Steps between C-alpha positions, in 0.01 A plus 500: 500500500308440179491151349653623174795641695553161663508335158746761374726446802498123451559536126798727552639291785482172308642663187803638681555174686489315168742737328730517801529123533519446124844663500627200698328239282498648149796576280268730304482743790880504529519569126261793541724660761795456263297664223435794731869518590407454867634155587660632818159617627308181418533338844404823677205559268365148535540515879314832513223355283460205737507722810252740339262219407518354851459849645177553309359179646617574855376855449144376479526461876748782576422804284836681545670200336249514214582867449874437511479201266273660241707819501824305475370287214374811319846655532671178389280468194540871422873433464416192293279708272779756452738218410252381238488851355878531508558178306224604260260216559184558306157587631382140547817388682484803733126485565509237781755704695285810462186316611672360809626851575143634483364207704749528786482880500123468535539253789746732668276805464179335621680366805655838576149647502367251759 
């Protein structure tokens, strides 16, 4: 595995761990889910973010878990990106979701090709 790919995995993993745990410690994250109209999915989403982040780290040792985690996070953020489009968030507010979608799709694809 290339060094840049390791950095990308760690970046994505730490980002999703941060966002997943921030739901439990930040009222701002709870407010965001209300803004999206998805309060009932907040616990599930944050749990999947935490599991995905942990899966990326564990996947450094066990590649099938890396594939599953990166693919799952790409799918999760794809839905998040569609939500952003649906509620008409602007370009700058939607850009991080799109970039994480590209990042985790890339990680999924390169690990499928191994």
